[in-house]
PDB file with SEQRES, HELIX, SHEET and CRYST1 records, atoms N, CA, C and O in Angstrom:
SEQRES   1 A   64  MET ASP HIS CYS GLN ILE VAL ARG ARG ASN LEU SER GLY          
SEQRES   2 A   64  LYS ARG ALA VAL ASP GLU GLU THR PHE ALA SER LEU ALA          
SEQRES   3 A   64  VAL LEU ALA GLU ARG LEU GLU ARG VAL ARG ARG LEU GLY          
SEQRES   4 A   64  ASN VAL PHE SER ASN ILE GLU PHE SER PRO ASP ILE GLU          
SEQRES   5 A   64  ARG LEU LYS SER ARG VAL ASN ALA VAL PRO VAL GLY              
HELIX    1 AA1 HIS A    3  LEU A   11  1                                   9    
HELIX    2 AA2 GLU A   19  ARG A   36  1                                  18    
HELIX    3 AA3 ASN A   40  PHE A   42  5                                   3    
HELIX    4 AA4 PRO A   49  SER A   56  1                                   8    
CRYST1    1.000    1.000    1.000  90.00  90.00  90.00 P 1           1          
ATOM      1  N   MET A   1      -8.077  -9.078  10.562  1.00  0.00           N  
ATOM      2  CA  MET A   1      -7.673  -9.026   9.176  1.00  0.00           C  
ATOM      3  C   MET A   1      -6.265  -8.428   9.106  1.00  0.00           C  
ATOM      4  O   MET A   1      -5.979  -7.433   9.772  1.00  0.00           O  
ATOM      5  N   ASP A   2      -5.397  -9.029   8.310  1.00  0.00           N  
ATOM      6  CA  ASP A   2      -4.043  -8.495   8.215  1.00  0.00           C  
ATOM      7  C   ASP A   2      -3.963  -7.417   7.129  1.00  0.00           C  
ATOM      8  O   ASP A   2      -4.924  -7.201   6.391  1.00  0.00           O  
ATOM      9  N   HIS A   3      -2.821  -6.749   7.037  1.00  0.00           N  
ATOM     10  CA  HIS A   3      -2.644  -5.622   6.133  1.00  0.00           C  
ATOM     11  C   HIS A   3      -2.840  -6.019   4.677  1.00  0.00           C  
ATOM     12  O   HIS A   3      -3.441  -5.271   3.906  1.00  0.00           O  
ATOM     13  N   CYS A   4      -2.346  -7.168   4.301  1.00  0.00           N  
ATOM     14  CA  CYS A   4      -2.510  -7.636   2.917  1.00  0.00           C  
ATOM     15  C   CYS A   4      -3.979  -7.880   2.590  1.00  0.00           C  
ATOM     16  O   CYS A   4      -4.442  -7.536   1.503  1.00  0.00           O  
ATOM     17  N   GLN A   5      -4.704  -8.470   3.525  1.00  0.00           N  
ATOM     18  CA  GLN A   5      -6.126  -8.738   3.307  1.00  0.00           C  
ATOM     19  C   GLN A   5      -6.908  -7.437   3.176  1.00  0.00           C  
ATOM     20  O   GLN A   5      -7.796  -7.325   2.331  1.00  0.00           O  
ATOM     21  N   ILE A   6      -6.583  -6.463   4.004  1.00  0.00           N  
ATOM     22  CA  ILE A   6      -7.277  -5.170   3.945  1.00  0.00           C  
ATOM     23  C   ILE A   6      -7.091  -4.543   2.574  1.00  0.00           C  
ATOM     24  O   ILE A   6      -8.061  -4.122   1.944  1.00  0.00           O  
ATOM     25  N   VAL A   7      -5.856  -4.481   2.111  1.00  0.00           N  
ATOM     26  CA  VAL A   7      -5.576  -3.856   0.817  1.00  0.00           C  
ATOM     27  C   VAL A   7      -6.191  -4.675  -0.316  1.00  0.00           C  
ATOM     28  O   VAL A   7      -6.745  -4.106  -1.256  1.00  0.00           O  
ATOM     29  N   ARG A   8      -6.103  -5.983  -0.239  1.00  0.00           N  
ATOM     30  CA  ARG A   8      -6.693  -6.838  -1.274  1.00  0.00           C  
ATOM     31  C   ARG A   8      -8.200  -6.598  -1.374  1.00  0.00           C  
ATOM     32  O   ARG A   8      -8.742  -6.515  -2.476  1.00  0.00           O  
ATOM     33  N   ARG A   9      -8.874  -6.486  -0.236  1.00  0.00           N  
ATOM     34  CA  ARG A   9     -10.323  -6.238  -0.245  1.00  0.00           C  
ATOM     35  C   ARG A   9     -10.640  -4.843  -0.785  1.00  0.00           C  
ATOM     36  O   ARG A   9     -11.666  -4.651  -1.436  1.00  0.00           O  
ATOM     37  N   ASN A  10      -9.768  -3.874  -0.518  1.00  0.00           N  
ATOM     38  CA  ASN A  10      -9.960  -2.538  -1.082  1.00  0.00           C  
ATOM     39  C   ASN A  10      -9.857  -2.585  -2.598  1.00  0.00           C  
ATOM     40  O   ASN A  10     -10.685  -2.005  -3.301  1.00  0.00           O  
ATOM     41  N   LEU A  11      -8.840  -3.277  -3.099  1.00  0.00           N  
ATOM     42  CA  LEU A  11      -8.626  -3.345  -4.537  1.00  0.00           C  
ATOM     43  C   LEU A  11      -9.752  -4.084  -5.260  1.00  0.00           C  
ATOM     44  O   LEU A  11     -10.066  -3.774  -6.409  1.00  0.00           O  
ATOM     45  N   SER A  12     -10.348  -5.049  -4.593  1.00  0.00           N  
ATOM     46  CA  SER A  12     -11.427  -5.817  -5.218  1.00  0.00           C  
ATOM     47  C   SER A  12     -12.788  -5.150  -5.058  1.00  0.00           C  
ATOM     48  O   SER A  12     -13.785  -5.637  -5.592  1.00  0.00           O  
ATOM     49  N   GLY A  13     -12.836  -4.038  -4.324  1.00  0.00           N  
ATOM     50  CA  GLY A  13     -14.092  -3.326  -4.127  1.00  0.00           C  
ATOM     51  C   GLY A  13     -14.972  -3.906  -3.045  1.00  0.00           C  
ATOM     52  O   GLY A  13     -16.134  -3.518  -2.914  1.00  0.00           O  
ATOM     53  N   LYS A  14     -14.433  -4.835  -2.262  1.00  0.00           N  
ATOM     54  CA  LYS A  14     -15.215  -5.470  -1.193  1.00  0.00           C  
ATOM     55  C   LYS A  14     -15.138  -4.704   0.117  1.00  0.00           C  
ATOM     56  O   LYS A  14     -15.814  -5.050   1.085  1.00  0.00           O  
ATOM     57  N   ARG A  15     -14.316  -3.665   0.147  1.00  0.00           N  
ATOM     58  CA  ARG A  15     -14.114  -2.885   1.368  1.00  0.00           C  
ATOM     59  C   ARG A  15     -13.882  -1.443   0.966  1.00  0.00           C  
ATOM     60  O   ARG A  15     -13.167  -1.165   0.003  1.00  0.00           O  
ATOM     61  N   ALA A  16     -14.487  -0.528   1.704  1.00  0.00           N  
ATOM     62  CA  ALA A  16     -14.303   0.895   1.428  1.00  0.00           C  
ATOM     63  C   ALA A  16     -12.892   1.329   1.822  1.00  0.00           C  
ATOM     64  O   ALA A  16     -12.314   0.812   2.778  1.00  0.00           O  
ATOM     65  N   VAL A  17     -12.355   2.274   1.078  1.00  0.00           N  
ATOM     66  CA  VAL A  17     -11.043   2.841   1.398  1.00  0.00           C  
ATOM     67  C   VAL A  17     -11.223   3.797   2.565  1.00  0.00           C  
ATOM     68  O   VAL A  17     -12.064   4.695   2.527  1.00  0.00           O  
ATOM     69  N   ASP A  18     -10.418   3.590   3.603  1.00  0.00           N  
ATOM     70  CA  ASP A  18     -10.511   4.430   4.790  1.00  0.00           C  
ATOM     71  C   ASP A  18      -9.136   4.574   5.434  1.00  0.00           C  
ATOM     72  O   ASP A  18      -8.122   4.203   4.843  1.00  0.00           O  
ATOM     73  N   GLU A  19      -9.110   5.114   6.641  1.00  0.00           N  
ATOM     74  CA  GLU A  19      -7.837   5.324   7.335  1.00  0.00           C  
ATOM     75  C   GLU A  19      -7.099   4.007   7.578  1.00  0.00           C  
ATOM     76  O   GLU A  19      -5.869   3.973   7.539  1.00  0.00           O  
ATOM     77  N   GLU A  20      -7.824   2.947   7.822  1.00  0.00           N  
ATOM     78  CA  GLU A  20      -7.192   1.646   8.044  1.00  0.00           C  
ATOM     79  C   GLU A  20      -6.478   1.173   6.774  1.00  0.00           C  
ATOM     80  O   GLU A  20      -5.430   0.531   6.841  1.00  0.00           O  
ATOM     81  N   THR A  21      -7.060   1.498   5.624  1.00  0.00           N  
ATOM     82  CA  THR A  21      -6.416   1.177   4.344  1.00  0.00           C  
ATOM     83  C   THR A  21      -5.053   1.849   4.262  1.00  0.00           C  
ATOM     84  O   THR A  21      -4.049   1.207   3.952  1.00  0.00           O  
ATOM     85  N   PHE A  22      -5.028   3.148   4.543  1.00  0.00           N  
ATOM     86  CA  PHE A  22      -3.787   3.902   4.419  1.00  0.00           C  
ATOM     87  C   PHE A  22      -2.762   3.490   5.476  1.00  0.00           C  
ATOM     88  O   PHE A  22      -1.558   3.528   5.221  1.00  0.00           O  
ATOM     89  N   ALA A  23      -3.235   3.099   6.657  1.00  0.00           N  
ATOM     90  CA  ALA A  23      -2.324   2.576   7.674  1.00  0.00           C  
ATOM     91  C   ALA A  23      -1.718   1.252   7.203  1.00  0.00           C  
ATOM     92  O   ALA A  23      -0.526   1.011   7.396  1.00  0.00           O  
ATOM     93  N   SER A  24      -2.525   0.408   6.595  1.00  0.00           N  
ATOM     94  CA  SER A  24      -2.023  -0.870   6.068  1.00  0.00           C  
ATOM     95  C   SER A  24      -1.030  -0.640   4.943  1.00  0.00           C  
ATOM     96  O   SER A  24      -0.004  -1.317   4.872  1.00  0.00           O  
ATOM     97  N   LEU A  25      -1.326   0.312   4.061  1.00  0.00           N  
ATOM     98  CA  LEU A  25      -0.395   0.637   2.985  1.00  0.00           C  
ATOM     99  C   LEU A  25       0.943   1.121   3.540  1.00  0.00           C  
ATOM    100  O   LEU A  25       1.996   0.783   2.998  1.00  0.00           O  
ATOM    101  N   ALA A  26       0.911   1.904   4.611  1.00  0.00           N  
ATOM    102  CA  ALA A  26       2.152   2.398   5.220  1.00  0.00           C  
ATOM    103  C   ALA A  26       2.968   1.235   5.792  1.00  0.00           C  
ATOM    104  O   ALA A  26       4.188   1.200   5.638  1.00  0.00           O  
ATOM    105  N   VAL A  27       2.310   0.303   6.440  1.00  0.00           N  
ATOM    106  CA  VAL A  27       3.003  -0.864   6.987  1.00  0.00           C  
ATOM    107  C   VAL A  27       3.620  -1.692   5.855  1.00  0.00           C  
ATOM    108  O   VAL A  27       4.772  -2.118   5.945  1.00  0.00           O  
ATOM    109  N   LEU A  28       2.854  -1.911   4.804  1.00  0.00           N  
ATOM    110  CA  LEU A  28       3.366  -2.703   3.687  1.00  0.00           C  
ATOM    111  C   LEU A  28       4.509  -1.982   2.966  1.00  0.00           C  
ATOM    112  O   LEU A  28       5.447  -2.628   2.498  1.00  0.00           O  
ATOM    113  N   ALA A  29       4.440  -0.672   2.874  1.00  0.00           N  
ATOM    114  CA  ALA A  29       5.527   0.095   2.256  1.00  0.00           C  
ATOM    115  C   ALA A  29       6.807  -0.027   3.077  1.00  0.00           C  
ATOM    116  O   ALA A  29       7.897  -0.146   2.519  1.00  0.00           O  
ATOM    117  N   GLU A  30       6.676   0.000   4.389  1.00  0.00           N  
ATOM    118  CA  GLU A  30       7.846  -0.163   5.260  1.00  0.00           C  
ATOM    119  C   GLU A  30       8.437  -1.566   5.095  1.00  0.00           C  
ATOM    120  O   GLU A  30       9.656  -1.724   5.041  1.00  0.00           O  
ATOM    121  N   ARG A  31       7.596  -2.558   5.018  1.00  0.00           N  
ATOM    122  CA  ARG A  31       8.082  -3.934   4.817  1.00  0.00           C  
ATOM    123  C   ARG A  31       8.799  -4.064   3.474  1.00  0.00           C  
ATOM    124  O   ARG A  31       9.830  -4.729   3.379  1.00  0.00           O  
ATOM    125  N   LEU A  32       8.256  -3.436   2.450  1.00  0.00           N  
ATOM    126  CA  LEU A  32       8.889  -3.477   1.135  1.00  0.00           C  
ATOM    127  C   LEU A  32      10.267  -2.824   1.183  1.00  0.00           C  
ATOM    128  O   LEU A  32      11.214  -3.331   0.581  1.00  0.00           O  
ATOM    129  N   GLU A  33      10.383  -1.718   1.885  1.00  0.00           N  
ATOM    130  CA  GLU A  33      11.687  -1.054   2.012  1.00  0.00           C  
ATOM    131  C   GLU A  33      12.696  -1.955   2.714  1.00  0.00           C  
ATOM    132  O   GLU A  33      13.866  -1.987   2.332  1.00  0.00           O  
ATOM    133  N   ARG A  34      12.257  -2.689   3.739  1.00  0.00           N  
ATOM    134  CA  ARG A  34      13.158  -3.617   4.428  1.00  0.00           C  
ATOM    135  C   ARG A  34      13.632  -4.730   3.494  1.00  0.00           C  
ATOM    136  O   ARG A  34      14.796  -5.127   3.538  1.00  0.00           O  
ATOM    137  N   VAL A  35      12.735  -5.228   2.654  1.00  0.00           N  
ATOM    138  CA  VAL A  35      13.106  -6.273   1.697  1.00  0.00           C  
ATOM    139  C   VAL A  35      14.113  -5.714   0.695  1.00  0.00           C  
ATOM    140  O   VAL A  35      15.098  -6.375   0.366  1.00  0.00           O  
ATOM    141  N   ARG A  36      13.870  -4.512   0.216  1.00  0.00           N  
ATOM    142  CA  ARG A  36      14.787  -3.894  -0.750  1.00  0.00           C  
ATOM    143  C   ARG A  36      16.193  -3.747  -0.191  1.00  0.00           C  
ATOM    144  O   ARG A  36      17.173  -3.856  -0.928  1.00  0.00           O  
ATOM    145  N   ARG A  37      16.294  -3.500   1.106  1.00  0.00           N  
ATOM    146  CA  ARG A  37      17.603  -3.326   1.744  1.00  0.00           C  
ATOM    147  C   ARG A  37      18.372  -4.636   1.896  1.00  0.00           C  
ATOM    148  O   ARG A  37      19.546  -4.617   2.265  1.00  0.00           O  
ATOM    149  N   LEU A  38      17.744  -5.755   1.624  1.00  0.00           N  
ATOM    150  CA  LEU A  38      18.400  -7.055   1.761  1.00  0.00           C  
ATOM    151  C   LEU A  38      19.448  -7.291   0.678  1.00  0.00           C  
ATOM    152  O   LEU A  38      20.327  -8.138   0.840  1.00  0.00           O  
ATOM    153  N   GLY A  39      19.363  -6.563  -0.405  1.00  0.00           N  
ATOM    154  CA  GLY A  39      20.365  -6.726  -1.452  1.00  0.00           C  
ATOM    155  C   GLY A  39      19.855  -6.293  -2.803  1.00  0.00           C  
ATOM    156  O   GLY A  39      18.665  -6.041  -2.995  1.00  0.00           O  
ATOM    157  N   ASN A  40      20.795  -6.211  -3.746  1.00  0.00           N  
ATOM    158  CA  ASN A  40      20.460  -5.745  -5.088  1.00  0.00           C  
ATOM    159  C   ASN A  40      19.408  -6.591  -5.787  1.00  0.00           C  
ATOM    160  O   ASN A  40      18.626  -6.075  -6.585  1.00  0.00           O  
ATOM    161  N   VAL A  41      19.384  -7.860  -5.500  1.00  0.00           N  
ATOM    162  CA  VAL A  41      18.418  -8.737  -6.158  1.00  0.00           C  
ATOM    163  C   VAL A  41      16.977  -8.301  -5.842  1.00  0.00           C  
ATOM    164  O   VAL A  41      16.067  -8.591  -6.619  1.00  0.00           O  
ATOM    165  N   PHE A  42      16.763  -7.621  -4.734  1.00  0.00           N  
ATOM    166  CA  PHE A  42      15.432  -7.187  -4.318  1.00  0.00           C  
ATOM    167  C   PHE A  42      15.169  -5.705  -4.602  1.00  0.00           C  
ATOM    168  O   PHE A  42      14.055  -5.226  -4.395  1.00  0.00           O  
ATOM    169  N   SER A  43      16.165  -4.991  -5.065  1.00  0.00           N  
ATOM    170  CA  SER A  43      16.056  -3.530  -5.165  1.00  0.00           C  
ATOM    171  C   SER A  43      15.017  -3.056  -6.168  1.00  0.00           C  
ATOM    172  O   SER A  43      14.544  -1.924  -6.065  1.00  0.00           O  
ATOM    173  N   ASN A  44      14.651  -3.882  -7.130  1.00  0.00           N  
ATOM    174  CA  ASN A  44      13.680  -3.466  -8.146  1.00  0.00           C  
ATOM    175  C   ASN A  44      12.262  -3.940  -7.874  1.00  0.00           C  
ATOM    176  O   ASN A  44      11.385  -3.775  -8.721  1.00  0.00           O  
ATOM    177  N   ILE A  45      12.025  -4.519  -6.723  1.00  0.00           N  
ATOM    178  CA  ILE A  45      10.670  -4.958  -6.374  1.00  0.00           C  
ATOM    179  C   ILE A  45       9.820  -3.711  -6.130  1.00  0.00           C  
ATOM    180  O   ILE A  45      10.235  -2.786  -5.432  1.00  0.00           O  
ATOM    181  N   GLU A  46       8.634  -3.705  -6.714  1.00  0.00           N  
ATOM    182  CA  GLU A  46       7.736  -2.557  -6.594  1.00  0.00           C  
ATOM    183  C   GLU A  46       6.317  -3.030  -6.312  1.00  0.00           C  
ATOM    184  O   GLU A  46       5.977  -4.195  -6.521  1.00  0.00           O  
ATOM    185  N   PHE A  47       5.499  -2.101  -5.832  1.00  0.00           N  
ATOM    186  CA  PHE A  47       4.071  -2.366  -5.722  1.00  0.00           C  
ATOM    187  C   PHE A  47       3.472  -2.384  -7.122  1.00  0.00           C  
ATOM    188  O   PHE A  47       4.034  -1.813  -8.056  1.00  0.00           O  
ATOM    189  N   SER A  48       2.342  -3.036  -7.256  1.00  0.00           N  
ATOM    190  CA  SER A  48       1.637  -3.062  -8.535  1.00  0.00           C  
ATOM    191  C   SER A  48       1.101  -1.661  -8.852  1.00  0.00           C  
ATOM    192  O   SER A  48       0.986  -0.825  -7.956  1.00  0.00           O  
ATOM    193  N   PRO A  49       0.779  -1.408 -10.108  1.00  0.00           N  
ATOM    194  CA  PRO A  49       0.178  -0.109 -10.465  1.00  0.00           C  
ATOM    195  C   PRO A  49      -1.118   0.169  -9.690  1.00  0.00           C  
ATOM    196  O   PRO A  49      -1.403   1.319  -9.357  1.00  0.00           O  
ATOM    197  N   ASP A  50      -1.891  -0.864  -9.407  1.00  0.00           N  
ATOM    198  CA  ASP A  50      -3.127  -0.670  -8.636  1.00  0.00           C  
ATOM    199  C   ASP A  50      -2.828  -0.179  -7.223  1.00  0.00           C  
ATOM    200  O   ASP A  50      -3.515   0.704  -6.709  1.00  0.00           O  
ATOM    201  N   ILE A  51      -1.809  -0.749  -6.602  1.00  0.00           N  
ATOM    202  CA  ILE A  51      -1.417  -0.308  -5.260  1.00  0.00           C  
ATOM    203  C   ILE A  51      -0.892   1.121  -5.317  1.00  0.00           C  
ATOM    204  O   ILE A  51      -1.208   1.927  -4.441  1.00  0.00           O  
ATOM    205  N   GLU A  52      -0.104   1.445  -6.323  1.00  0.00           N  
ATOM    206  CA  GLU A  52       0.420   2.806  -6.464  1.00  0.00           C  
ATOM    207  C   GLU A  52      -0.721   3.818  -6.606  1.00  0.00           C  
ATOM    208  O   GLU A  52      -0.664   4.901  -6.026  1.00  0.00           O  
ATOM    209  N   ARG A  53      -1.748   3.469  -7.371  1.00  0.00           N  
ATOM    210  CA  ARG A  53      -2.912   4.367  -7.506  1.00  0.00           C  
ATOM    211  C   ARG A  53      -3.615   4.535  -6.161  1.00  0.00           C  
ATOM    212  O   ARG A  53      -4.028   5.637  -5.802  1.00  0.00           O  
ATOM    213  N   LEU A  54      -3.747   3.447  -5.430  1.00  0.00           N  
ATOM    214  CA  LEU A  54      -4.381   3.515  -4.116  1.00  0.00           C  
ATOM    215  C   LEU A  54      -3.547   4.377  -3.169  1.00  0.00           C  
ATOM    216  O   LEU A  54      -4.092   5.185  -2.417  1.00  0.00           O  
ATOM    217  N   LYS A  55      -2.238   4.205  -3.207  1.00  0.00           N  
ATOM    218  CA  LYS A  55      -1.352   5.020  -2.367  1.00  0.00           C  
ATOM    219  C   LYS A  55      -1.467   6.501  -2.711  1.00  0.00           C  
ATOM    220  O   LYS A  55      -1.384   7.348  -1.822  1.00  0.00           O  
ATOM    221  N   SER A  56      -1.655   6.820  -3.975  1.00  0.00           N  
ATOM    222  CA  SER A  56      -1.734   8.224  -4.384  1.00  0.00           C  
ATOM    223  C   SER A  56      -2.973   8.907  -3.819  1.00  0.00           C  
ATOM    224  O   SER A  56      -3.012  10.133  -3.717  1.00  0.00           O  
ATOM    225  N   ARG A  57      -3.965   8.140  -3.459  1.00  0.00           N  
ATOM    226  CA  ARG A  57      -5.173   8.714  -2.860  1.00  0.00           C  
ATOM    227  C   ARG A  57      -4.909   9.289  -1.482  1.00  0.00           C  
ATOM    228  O   ARG A  57      -5.648  10.160  -1.023  1.00  0.00           O  
ATOM    229  N   VAL A  58      -3.875   8.818  -0.820  1.00  0.00           N  
ATOM    230  CA  VAL A  58      -3.511   9.359   0.495  1.00  0.00           C  
ATOM    231  C   VAL A  58      -3.163  10.831   0.368  1.00  0.00           C  
ATOM    232  O   VAL A  58      -3.539  11.642   1.213  1.00  0.00           O  
ATOM    233  N   ASN A  59      -2.441  11.171  -0.695  1.00  0.00           N  
ATOM    234  CA  ASN A  59      -1.996  12.538  -0.902  1.00  0.00           C  
ATOM    235  C   ASN A  59      -3.051  13.427  -1.532  1.00  0.00           C  
ATOM    236  O   ASN A  59      -2.831  14.628  -1.684  1.00  0.00           O  
ATOM    237  N   ALA A  60      -4.194  12.864  -1.902  1.00  0.00           N  
ATOM    238  CA  ALA A  60      -5.236  13.611  -2.571  1.00  0.00           C  
ATOM    239  C   ALA A  60      -6.323  14.069  -1.606  1.00  0.00           C  
ATOM    240  O   ALA A  60      -7.493  14.155  -1.979  1.00  0.00           O  
ATOM    241  N   VAL A  61      -5.940  14.362  -0.374  1.00  0.00           N  
ATOM    242  CA  VAL A  61      -6.898  14.807   0.631  1.00  0.00           C  
ATOM    243  C   VAL A  61      -7.197  16.287   0.395  1.00  0.00           C  
ATOM    244  O   VAL A  61      -6.273  17.098   0.339  1.00  0.00           O  
ATOM    245  N   PRO A  62      -8.470  16.648   0.256  1.00  0.00           N  
ATOM    246  CA  PRO A  62      -8.796  18.060   0.011  1.00  0.00           C  
ATOM    247  C   PRO A  62      -8.482  18.927   1.224  1.00  0.00           C  
ATOM    248  O   PRO A  62      -8.637  18.505   2.370  1.00  0.00           O  
ATOM    249  N   VAL A  63      -8.042  20.139   0.944  1.00  0.00           N  
ATOM    250  CA  VAL A  63      -7.737  21.104   1.993  1.00  0.00           C  
ATOM    251  C   VAL A  63      -8.794  22.192   1.937  1.00  0.00           C  
ATOM    252  O   VAL A  63      -9.132  22.688   0.862  1.00  0.00           O  
ATOM    253  N   GLY A  64      -9.314  22.560   3.102  1.00  0.00           N  
ATOM    254  CA  GLY A  64     -10.331  23.605   3.016  1.00  0.00           C  
ATOM    255  C   GLY A  64     -10.845  24.086   4.293  1.00  0.00           C  
ATOM    256  O   GLY A  64     -11.705  24.967   4.321  1.00  0.00           O  
TER     257      GLY A  64                                                      
END                                                                             
């Protein structure tokens, strides 16, 4: 399964969110940054709000 498929299945509720999800999100974020560097026409491309919410879960790891 590729990174897009993993994240798509997470968003649709067909797959549990796990470390592989966050690894896929990191890969996709890096790819997005490379696209943005191609020029101004791409500089405003962003992840969807659903992806942003999923990404925020990475930082919501409890400490204890």
